[in-house]
ROMAR-767479 format. One record per atom (N, C-alpha, C): z, y, x; residue number from 0. Coordinates in steps of 0.1 Angstrom, whole numbers, plus 2048, in hexadecimal, padded with zeros to 3 digits. Atoms other than C-alpha are relative to their C-alpha. Layout:
<sites>
   pz   py   px    n
    Z    Y    X  NUM
...
</sites>
This chain:
<sites>
   pz   py   px    n
  801  7F8  80A    0
  8B4  36C  DE6    0
  80C  80C  7FF    0
  7F5  7F7  7FF    1
  8D7  37B  DEB    1
  7FE  80B  80A    1
  802  7F5  7F5    2
  8CA  38F  E0A    2
  7F5  80B  7FB    2
  809  7F8  805    3
  8AF  3A0  DF4    3
  805  80B  7F7    3
  7FC  7F4  808    4
  8B3  3C2  DE6    4
  7F8  800  7F3    4
  805  800  80C    5
  8A9  3CD  DC4    5
  7EF  801  7FF    5
  80D  7FD  800    6
  885  3D8  DCD    6
  7F9  7F5  805    6
  807  80B  7FC    7
  87F  3B9  DDF    7
  7FF  7F5  7F8    7
  801  80C  80A    8
  887  3A2  DC3    8
  7F5  805  7F4    8
  80A  7FC  809    9
  870  3B6  DAC    9
  7F2  7FB  807    9
  80C  802  7F9   10
  854  3B3  DC6   10
  7FE  7EF  7FF   10
  802  812  801   11
  85B  38C  DC7   11
  7FC  7FB  7F4   11
  803  803  80E   12
  85B  389  DA3   12
  7F0  803  7FD   12
  80E  7FD  803   13
  838  39A  DA0   13
  7F7  7F7  808   13
  807  808  7F8   14
  82A  385  DBD   14
  800  7F2  7F9   14
  7FF  80E  806   15
  836  365  DA9   15
  7F8  800  7F4   15
  807  7FE  80C   16
  826  372  D8A   16
  7F1  7FF  803   16
  80D  7FF  7FC   17
  807  37A  D9B   17
  7F9  7F1  804   17
  805  80C  7FB   18
  803  358  DAC   18
  7FF  7F6  7F4   18
  800  809  80B   19
  80B  347  D8B   19
  7F4  803  7F6   19
  80C  7FB  809   20
  7F1  35A  D78   20
  7F1  7FB  806   20
  80C  806  7FB   21
  7D7  34F  D91   21
  7FF  7F0  7FF   21
  800  80F  802   22
  7E1  32B  D90   22
  7FE  7FD  7F1   22
  803  802  80E   23
  7DF  32B  D6A   23
  7F2  804  7FD   23
  80E  7FF  802   24
  7BC  33A  D6B   24
  7F8  7F5  806   24
  808  80A  7FB   25
  7AF  320  D82   25
  802  7F4  7F9   25
  7FE  80D  809   26
  7BE  303  D6D   26
  7FB  801  7F3   26
  806  7FF  80E   27
  7B2  312  D4D   27
  7F0  7FD  803   27
  80E  801  7FD   28
  78E  315  D5C   28
  7FD  7F1  803   28
  802  80D  7FE   29
  78F  2F2  D68   29
  802  7F7  7F4   29
  7FC  807  80D   30
  79B  2E5  D47   30
  7F1  802  7F6   30
  80B  7FC  808   31
  77F  2F7  D34   31
  7F4  7FA  804   31
  80B  805  7FC   32
  765  2EA  D4B   32
  7FF  7F1  7FD   32
  801  80E  804   33
  76E  2C5  D43   33
  802  800  7EF   33
  7FF  800  80C   34
  772  2CF  D1E   34
  7F2  7FF  7F8   34
  80D  802  807   35
  757  2C3  D03   35
  7FC  80F  7FD   35
  806  7F2  805   36
  73F  2E2  CFA   36
  805  804  7F3   36
  7FC  7FB  80D   37
  74B  2E2  CD6   37
  80C  806  801   37
  7F3  7FA  7FE   38
  76F  2EA  CE1   38
  7FE  80D  805   38
  801  7F6  7F9   39
  764  305  CF8   39
  7F8  80B  7F5   39
  807  7F7  80A   40
  74B  313  CDC   40
  80A  807  7F5   40
  7F6  7FC  808   41
  768  315  CC4   41
  80A  809  805   41
  7F8  7F7  7F9   42
  77E  326  CDD   42
  7FA  80E  802   42
  809  7F3  800   43
  763  341  CE2   43
  801  807  7F4   43
  801  7FA  80D   44
  761  347  CBD   44
  80D  806  7FD   44
  7F3  7FB  802   45
  787  34B  CBA   45
  801  80E  809   45
  800  7F5  7F7   46
  785  363  CD7   46
  7F7  80D  7FB   46
  808  7F7  805   47
  768  376  CC7   47
  804  807  7F2   47
  7FA  7FC  80D   48
  779  378  CA5   48
  80C  809  804   48
  7F4  7F8  7FB   49
  798  387  CB7   49
  7FC  80D  803   49
  805  7F2  7FB   50
  784  3A2  CC8   50
  7FB  808  7F4   50
  805  7F7  80C   51
  773  3AC  CA7   51
  809  804  7F6   51
  7F8  7FD  809   52
  793  3AE  C95   52
  803  80E  801   52
  7FE  7F3  801   53
  797  3D2  C8A   53
  80E  804  7FB   53
  7F2  7FC  803   54
  7BA  3E2  C8B   54
  800  80E  7FC   54
  7FE  7F2  801   55
  7C2  404  C7C   55
  805  808  80A   55
  7FC  7F7  7F4   56
  7C7  420  C94   56
  80F  803  7FD   56
  7F1  7FE  800   57
  7EC  423  C9D   57
  803  80C  809   57
  7FB  7F8  7F8   58
  7FF  43F  CA8   58
  80A  7FE  80A   58
  7F6  803  7F7   59
  813  43D  CC9   59
  80B  80A  7FF   59
  7F3  7F8  800   60
  834  44C  CD0   60
  7FD  80E  806   60
  803  7F5  7FB   61
  822  467  CE3   61
  7F7  809  7F8   61
  808  7FA  809   62
  80E  472  CC5   62
  7F2  7FE  7FF   62
  80E  805  7FE   63
  7ED  465  CD1   63
  7FB  7F3  7F8   63
  805  80C  808   64
  7D7  44E  CBC   64
  7FA  7F4  80B   64
  807  80B  7F9   65
  7CD  42C  CCA   65
  7F3  7FE  7FE   65
  80D  802  802   66
  7A9  427  CCE   66
  7FD  7F0  7FD   66
  802  80E  802   67
  79E  406  CC1   67
  7EF  7FD  7FF   67
  810  802  7FF   68
  779  3F8  CCA   68
  7FD  7F5  7F8   68
  805  80A  80B   69
  768  3E7  CAE   69
  7F3  7F9  804   69
  80C  807  7FC   70
  74E  3CE  CB6   70
  7F8  7FE  7F3   70
  80A  803  80C   71
  72F  3CF  C9D   71
  7F6  7F6  805   71
  80B  809  7FF   72
  71A  3B0  C9D   72
  7F3  804  7FA   72
  80D  7FE  806   73
  6F4  3B3  C97   73
  7FD  7F8  7F4   73
  803  808  80B   74
  6F6  397  C7E   74
  806  807  7F4   74
  7FA  7F9  809   75
  70F  3AC  C69   75
  7F8  80C  7FB   75
  808  7F5  802   76
  6F7  3C9  C6B   76
  7F3  7FD  7F7   76
  80E  805  808   77
  6D8  3B3  C5E   77
  807  7FC  7F2   77
  7FC  804  80D   78
  6ED  3A6  C41   78
  804  80D  7F6   78
  7FD  7F2  807   79
  6F8  3CA  C37   79
  7F3  805  7FC   79
  80F  7FB  803   80
  6D3  3D6  C39   80
  7F9  7F7  7F3   80
  805  808  80C   81
  6CA  3B9  C22   81
  805  805  7F3   81
  7F9  7FE  80C   82
  6E4  3BF  C0A   82
  7FE  80F  7F8   82
  802  7F3  805   83
  6DC  3E4  C08   83
  7F5  801  7F9   83
  80D  800  806   84
  6B9  3DD  BFD   84
  7FD  7F7  7F6   84
  803  80A  80B   85
  6BC  3C0  BE5   85
  7FD  804  7F3   85
  802  7FB  80C   86
  6BE  3D3  BC6   86
  7F4  808  7FF   86
  80A  7F6  7FF   87
  6A0  3E9  BD1   87
  7F2  7F6  800   87
  80D  80A  7FE   88
  689  3C9  BD6   88
  7FD  7F9  7F3   88
  806  806  80C   89
  674  3BC  BB8   89
  7F3  7F8  803   89
  80A  808  800   90
  65B  3A4  BAF   90
  7F6  802  7F6   90
  809  7FC  80A   91
  63C  3AB  B9D   91
  7F5  7F5  7FE   91
  809  80A  805   92
  625  393  B8A   92
  7F5  804  7F7   92
  80B  7FC  807   93
  603  395  B7D   93
  7FA  7F7  7F5   93
  804  80C  80B   94
  5F7  384  B5C   94
  7F1  805  7FD   94
  80E  7FD  801   95
  5D0  382  B5A   95
  7FF  801  7F0   95
  804  7FB  80C   96
  5C2  393  B3B   96
  7F8  7F5  7F8   96
  80A  809  805   97
  5A9  378  B35   97
  805  7F3  7FC   97
  7FA  80E  802   98
  5BA  356  B3A   98
  80D  7FE  7FD   98
  7F2  800  803   99
  5DD  360  B38   99
  809  7FA  80C   99
  7F8  805  7F5  100
  5E7  351  B5A  100
  809  80A  805  100
  7F9  7FA  7F8  101
  604  35F  B6C  101
  801  7FF  80F  101
  7FF  803  7F4  102
  605  365  B8F  102
  808  80B  809  102
  7F8  7F7  7F8  103
  619  374  BAB  103
  7F9  80D  807  103
  808  7F6  7FA  104
  60D  397  BB4  104
  808  806  80E  104
  7F8  7F9  7F5  105
  628  3A2  BCF  105
  80B  805  7FE  105
  7F3  7F8  7FF  106
  647  3B3  BD9  106
  7FE  80D  7FC  106
  800  7F0  801  107
  64C  3D5  BCD  107
  80F  806  804  107
  7F6  7FA  7F9  108
  666  3EE  BDA  108
  802  80D  7F5  108
  7FC  7F6  80A  109
  679  404  BC0  109
  802  80F  808  109
  800  7F3  7F8  110
  673  42A  BCB  110
  809  80B  7F7  110
  7F7  7F5  808  111
  686  43E  BAD  111
  807  7FA  7F6  111
  7F7  805  809  112
  6A0  43B  B95  112
  7FB  7FD  7F2  112
  807  803  80D  113
  688  43C  B77  113
  7F6  7F5  801  113
  809  80C  800  114
  676  41C  B84  114
  7F2  7FF  803  114
  80D  7FF  7F9  115
  659  427  B99  115
  801  7F7  80C  115
  801  80C  7F4  116
  650  409  BB1  116
  7F3  800  805  116
  80D  802  7F7  117
  639  407  BCE  117
  7FE  7F3  805  117
  805  80F  7FD  118
  624  3E9  BD6  118
  7F4  801  809  118
  80C  803  7F9  119
  608  3DC  BEA  119
  7F4  802  7F7  119
  80A  7FE  807  120
  5E8  3EA  BDD  120
  7F5  7F5  7FF  120
  80B  80C  803  121
  5D0  3CD  BCE  121
  7F7  805  7F6  121
  80D  7FD  80B  122
  5B1  3CE  BB7  122
  808  7FD  7F3  122
  7F9  801  80D  123
  5C1  3D1  B93  123
  7F4  7FE  7F6  123
  80A  7FF  809  124
  5A8  3C1  B7B  124
  804  807  7F2  124
  7FD  7FB  80E  125
  5A6  3D3  B59  125
  804  7F4  7F7  125
  7FA  809  80A  126
  5BB  3C1  B3F  126
  809  7F7  805  126
  7F7  808  7F9  127
  5D2  3B1  B57  127
  80E  807  7FC  127
  7F3  7F9  805  128
  5F8  3B7  B4D  128
  808  7FB  80C  128
  7F7  800  7F4  129
  613  3BC  B68  129
  80E  801  7FC  129
  7F0  7FF  802  130
  639  3B6  B66  130
  808  7FF  80C  130
  7F6  7FF  7F5  131
  656  3BA  B7C  131
  80C  7F9  7FE  131
  7F4  806  803  132
  674  3A5  B82  132
  80B  805  80A  132
  7F4  7F8  7F7  133
  694  3B8  B90  133
  807  7F3  807  133
  7F8  80A  7FA  134
  6AD  3A8  BA7  134
  809  7F9  7F7  134
  7F6  807  80A  135
  6C3  3A1  B8A  135
  7F9  7F8  7F4  135
  808  809  809  136
  6A6  38E  B77  136
  7FB  808  7F4  136
  805  7F8  80A  137
  6A0  3AA  B5F  137
  7F1  803  803  137
  80F  7FF  800  138
  67A  3AF  B57  138
  7FC  80C  7F7  138
  807  7F4  807  139
  664  3CD  B4C  139
  7F3  7FF  803  139
  80E  7FF  800  140
  641  3D3  B46  140
  7FE  80B  80A  140
  802  7F5  7F6  141
  631  3E8  B61  141
  7F2  807  7FB  141
  80B  7F8  801  142
  617  405  B5E  142
  7FA  804  80D  142
  806  7FD  7F5  143
  600  407  B7C  143
  7FD  810  800  143
  802  7F1  7FF  144
  5FD  42C  B8A  144
  7F5  802  80C  144
  808  7FE  7F3  145
  5E0  439  BA1  145
  7F6  7F4  804  145
  808  80B  7FD  146
  5CB  41B  B9D  146
  7F3  803  806  146
  80D  7FD  7FB  147
  5AA  42E  BA6  147
  801  806  80E  147
  7FF  7FA  7F5  148
  5B8  43B  BC5  148
  800  7F8  80F  148
  803  80A  7F4  149
  5AF  42F  BEA  149
  80C  802  808  149
  7F5  801  7F8  150
  5D2  429  BF8  150
  805  7F0  804  150
  7FA  80D  7FE  151
  5E5  40E  C08  151
  80B  7F9  7F7  151
  7F5  804  80B  152
  600  40C  BEC  152
  7FA  806  7F3  152
  802  7FD  80D  153
  600  40E  BC8  153
  80D  803  7F9  153
  7F4  7FE  809  154
  61B  41B  BAF  154
  801  7F9  7F4  154
  7FE  805  80B  155
  628  409  B93  155
  80D  806  7F8  155
  7F6  7FA  807  156
  63E  418  B77  156
  807  7F6  7F6  156
  7F8  809  80A  157
  659  401  B64  157
  7FF  807  7F2  157
  801  7FC  80C  158
  653  405  B40  158
  80E  7FB  7F8  158
  7F3  803  806  159
  676  405  B2F  159
  7FF  802  7F0  159
  802  7FC  80E  160
  669  40F  B0D  160
  802  80E  7FC  160
  800  7F2  805  161
  668  42E  AF8  161
  80F  806  7FF  161
  7F1  7F9  804  162
  68E  432  AED  162
  809  7FD  80C  162
  7F8  801  7F4  163
  69E  432  B11  163
  809  80C  802  163
  7F8  7F4  7FA  164
  6BB  449  B18  164
  807  7FD  80B  164
  7F9  801  7F3  165
  6D2  44E  B36  165
  809  7F4  7FE  165
  7F6  80C  801  166
  6EB  433  B27  166
  7F8  7F5  7FE  166
  806  80B  802  167
  6D0  41B  B1F  167
  7F5  7FB  80C  167
  809  801  7F7  168
  6BA  420  B3C  168
  804  7F5  80B  168
  7FC  80A  7F7  169
  6B9  404  B58  169
  804  808  80C  169
  7FD  7F9  7F3  170
  6CA  40E  B78  170
  7FA  7FC  80D  170
  808  805  7F5  171
  6AF  40A  B90  171
  806  806  80E  171
  7FA  7FC  7F3  172
  6BA  40E  BB5  172
  7F4  802  809  172
  80A  7FD  7F8  173
  6A1  420  BCB  173
  804  7FD  80E  173
  7FB  803  7F2  174
  69E  414  BEF  174
  7FF  80D  80A  174
  802  7F4  7F7  175
  6A1  42C  C0D  175
  7F6  7FF  80A  175
  80C  800  7F5  176
  682  433  C20  176
  805  806  80D  176
  7FB  7FC  7F3  177
  687  437  C45  177
  7F8  80F  803  177
  805  7F2  7FC  178
  681  45A  C55  178
  7F9  7FF  810  178
  805  801  7F2  179
  678  44E  C79  179
  7FA  7F4  801  179
  807  80D  7FC  180
  65F  436  C87  180
  809  7F7  80A  180
  7FA  80B  7F8  181
  66C  415  C95  181
  7FE  801  810  181
  802  800  7F1  182
  671  411  CBC  182
  7FE  7F2  804  182
  801  80D  7F9  183
  665  3F5  CD3  183
  80D  7F8  803  183
  7F6  80A  7FE  184
  67D  3D7  CD3  184
  80B  804  7F6  184
  7F5  7FE  80B  185
  690  3E4  CB3  185
  7FF  7F5  7F8  185
  7FF  809  80A  186
  69C  3CA  C9B  186
  7FA  804  7F5  186
  806  801  80D  187
  688  3C5  C7C  187
  803  7F7  7F6  187
  7FD  80B  80B  188
  692  3B4  C5B  188
  7F5  801  7F6  188
  80A  802  80A  189
  677  3A9  C43  189
  804  7F8  7F4  189
  7FC  808  80D  190
  67D  39C  C1F  190
  7F3  7FB  7F9  190
  80D  806  806  191
  663  384  C10  191
  805  7F5  7F3  191
  7FB  80A  809  192
  663  368  BF7  192
  7F9  803  7F1  192
  806  7FF  80D  193
  64F  363  BD6  193
  80A  800  7F5  193
  7F7  801  80B  194
  66C  359  BC1  194
  80F  804  804  194
  7F2  7FF  7FA  195
  68D  35B  BD7  195
  7FE  808  80D  195
  800  7F7  7F5  196
  695  373  BF3  196
  7FF  7F6  80E  196
  802  806  7F2  197
  68A  366  C16  197
  801  80A  80C  197
  7FE  7F6  7F5  198
  695  379  C36  198
  7F9  7FC  80C  198
  806  802  7F2  199
  682  37C  C57  199
  806  80B  809  199
  7FB  7F7  7F7  200
  691  38D  C75  200
  7F8  800  80E  200
  806  7FF  7F4  201
  67F  398  C94  201
  802  80C  807  201
  7FF  7F6  7F8  202
  677  3B3  CAD  202
  7F2  807  800  202
  80D  7FA  7FF  203
  65C  3CF  CAE  203
  7FC  7FD  80E  203
  803  800  7F4  204
  648  3C7  CCA  204
  7F2  807  804  204
  80B  7F6  7FC  205
  62B  3E0  CC9  205
  7FE  80A  7F4  205
  803  7F6  80B  206
  621  3FF  CB4  206
  7F0  803  800  206
  80E  7FB  801  207
  5FD  407  CA9  207
  802  80E  7FE  207
  800  7F2  803  208
  5F5  42B  CAC  208
  7F0  806  7FD  208
  80C  7FC  804  209
  5D6  43D  C9E  209
  800  80F  801  209
  801  7F2  801  210
  5C7  461  C9F  210
  7FB  805  7F3  210
  806  7F9  80C  211
  5C0  478  C81  211
  7FC  80E  806  211
  804  7F2  7FE  212
  5AF  499  C81  212
  7F2  800  809  212
  80C  7FE  7F8  213
  591  4A7  C95  213
  801  808  80C  213
  7FF  7F8  7F4  214
  58C  4B4  CB8  214
  80E  801  805  214
  7F2  7FE  7F8  215
  5AC  4C4  CC9  215
  80B  7FE  7F4  215
  7F6  800  809  216
  5BF  4C3  CA8  216
  806  7F2  7FB  216
  7FD  80F  803  217
  5C3  49C  CA7  217
  80F  7FF  803  217
  7F1  806  7FE  218
  5E5  48C  CA4  218
  801  7F2  7FF  218
  7FF  80E  801  219
  5F1  46B  CAA  219
  80B  7FC  7F5  219
  7F6  804  80C  220
  604  458  C8E  220
  801  7F1  800  220
  7FC  80E  801  221
  614  435  C8A  221
  7F9  7FA  7F5  221
  808  805  80C  222
  5FC  41F  C77  222
  803  7F0  7FE  222
  7FD  810  803  223
  60B  3FB  C7C  223
  80D  7FC  80B  223
  7F4  804  7F7  224
  62B  3EB  C89  224
  7FE  7F0  802  224
  802  80E  7FC  225
  625  3CA  C9C  225
  80F  7F8  802  225
  7F1  806  7FF  226
  643  3B1  C9A  226
  7FD  7F0  804  226
  801  811  7FC  227
  64B  38C  CA6  227
  807  7F9  7F4  227
  7F9  808  80A  228
  657  385  C83  228
  7F8  7F4  7FD  228
  807  80B  807  229
  64F  364  C73  229
  7FA  802  7F4  229
  808  7FA  80D  230
  635  369  C57  230
  802  7F4  7F5  230
  800  80C  80A  231
  63F  347  C45  231
  803  805  7F2  231
  7FC  7FB  80E  232
  650  35A  C26  232
  7FC  80D  7FD  232
  804  7F2  803  233
  641  37C  C29  233
  7F4  7FF  7F4  233
  80A  800  80A  234
  62D  385  C0A  234
  7FB  80F  7FF  234
  805  7F3  801  235
  617  3A4  C00  235
  80B  808  7FB  235
  7F7  7F8  802  236
  62E  3C0  BFF  236
  80E  7FF  806  236
  7F5  806  7F8  237
  64A  3B0  C13  237
  804  80F  808  237
  7FC  7F5  7F8  238
  65F  3D0  C1F  238
  807  7FC  80D  238
  7F9  802  7F4  239
  66D  3D3  C42  239
  80C  80C  801  239
  7F4  7F8  7FF  240
  690  3E3  C49  240
  805  801  810  240
  7F7  7FF  7F3  241
  6A3  3F0  C68  241
  80E  7FB  7FE  241
  7F4  805  803  242
  6C6  3E8  C6E  242
  80B  808  7F9  242
  7F8  7F8  809  243
  6D3  406  C5A  243
  7FC  7FE  7F3  243
  803  803  80F  244
  6C2  3F8  C3B  244
  7F4  809  7FC  244
  80A  7F7  802  245
  6A5  412  C3D  245
  7F3  7F8  800  245
  80E  807  801  246
  682  407  C30  246
  7F7  806  80B  246
  807  7FA  7F5  247
  66B  40B  C4F  247
  7F1  7FA  800  247
  80D  805  800  248
  64C  3F6  C46  248
  7FF  7F7  7F3  248
  804  807  80C  249
  639  3E0  C2E  249
  7F7  7F8  803  249
  80B  809  7FF  250
  624  3C1  C30  250
  7F9  800  7F5  250
  80A  7FE  809  251
  604  3C7  C20  251
  7F5  7F5  801  251
  80A  80D  800  252
  5E8  3AC  C16  252
  7F5  804  809  252
  80B  7FE  7F9  253
  5CF  3C1  C29  253
  802  801  810  253
  7FC  7FE  7F2  254
  5E0  3C1  C4B  254
  803  7F1  806  254
  7FD  80D  7F6  255
  5E5  3A5  C68  255
  80F  7FB  7FD  255
  7F4  808  805  256
  600  38C  C61  256
  80E  806  804  256
  7F2  7FC  7FD  257
  61C  39B  C77  257
  7FF  810  802  257
  801  7F2  7FE  258
  612  3C0  C73  258
  806  808  7F3  258
  7FB  7F8  80B  259
  627  3D8  C5B  259
  7FB  80D  801  259
  806  7F1  803  260
  619  3F8  C4C  260
  80B  808  800  260
  7F3  7F5  801  261
  633  414  C55  261
  801  807  7F4  261
  7FA  7F8  80C  262
  646  425  C39  262
  7FA  80C  7FF  262
  805  7F2  801  263
  637  446  C45  263
  7F2  801  7F8  263
  80B  800  807  264
  616  43A  C37  264
  801  801  7F2  264
  7FC  800  80E  265
  625  434  C15  265
  805  80F  7FC  265
  7FC  7F2  801  266
  635  457  C17  266
  7F4  809  7FE  266
  80B  7F7  800  267
  614  467  C1D  267
  7F7  7FE  7F3  267
  808  803  80D  268
  604  456  BFF  268
  806  802  7F4  268
  7F8  7FF  80C  269
  61F  45C  BE7  269
  7FC  80C  7F8  269
  805  7F7  808  270
  613  47F  BDE  270
  7F2  7FE  7FA  270
  80A  802  807  271
  5F2  472  BD7  271
  801  7F8  7F4  271
  7FD  80A  809  272
  5FF  456  BC2  272
  807  806  7F4  272
  7F9  7FA  80B  273
  617  46C  BB1  273
  7F8  80B  7F7  273
  80A  7F7  809  274
  5FB  485  BA6  274
  7F7  7F8  7F6  274
  807  808  809  275
  5E9  468  B98  275
  807  7FB  7F4  275
  7F6  804  80B  276
  607  45E  B83  276
  801  80C  7F6  276
  7FD  7F3  808  277
  60B  482  B75  277
  7F3  801  7F7  277
  80E  7FF  806  278
  5E5  481  B6C  278
  7FE  7F5  7F4  278
  801  80A  80A  279
  5EB  463  B56  279
  805  802  7F1  279
</sites>
C-alpha cells in the first residue's frame, strides 16, 4: 500500500467496491430465493410504493429542474373514472298504475343540469308512474319524453315542482359523453346493480360496424362494442366508461349480453328526443 501512488489507491478502492457490490447482489438473490413468498411480496410492494412516491420538482444548483417520473397505475385510473361519474348515475323505478306494484326500470344517466335523464327505451304502459333516485338518495317524479319515437333511448325529465329557483333547484351533475370510438384492447368500466353500485372491468374485444346510406354514398358507423365484461351485475341502462371517465356505451335490454351500444348512437338520437320534449 505504501508503494502505491494516489491514482492507484483510488483504482484499488473502486475495484474493492465493485467486487463487494457483486457479492452483496449474489447473497441477496440467494436469500430471496429461500425466503417465503409472503415476505418477497411485501418487499415488492414496498419497492413499488417507493417508485410511485411523487416528489416536487426541485431546482438544481445549475438552475435546471429535476425531472420526476410518476408511475400511474391502471387501478387508480379506474377508481378515478368511477368517482367522476357516481353523481351522474341514477336509478329509475316504475309503479304499475293498475295494481300499484313498484319494479326496477333501469339505470339512467344525467345529461343536463336541469334534470334530463337518458335511459333504456322500454314499453311504457299508460298510467304507470316513474320516479328516480339520485346518488344521495333524493327522489323525484319523472316525466317521460318522446314516448312515441322509434329510438334506442328514451328521455325522462325530473320534476322538481313549480316553485323552483336557482337557489332551490337540485344540483344535477351531467355526465361527460365521449367524443371518440373505443379501440380494440381498450379498458372499459361498466356500472350496474339494482340497488347499490356494482363495477365490472374488462376489455374491448371487437367492434360491430354497420353501413348507412344508399349506393356509393354509404358510410360505416360503430353499432356495437363487444367486451369480455362479466354480465353478473349489469342491468338495463348500465353505462360504460373509459379510463378518462367519459361515457362510451350503454347496456340496453335489446342487445346481446356483453354488447354495449356506443354513445354515438345516443348523440344521434338526442335531436329527435329533444324535439319530442319541446312538443309536449
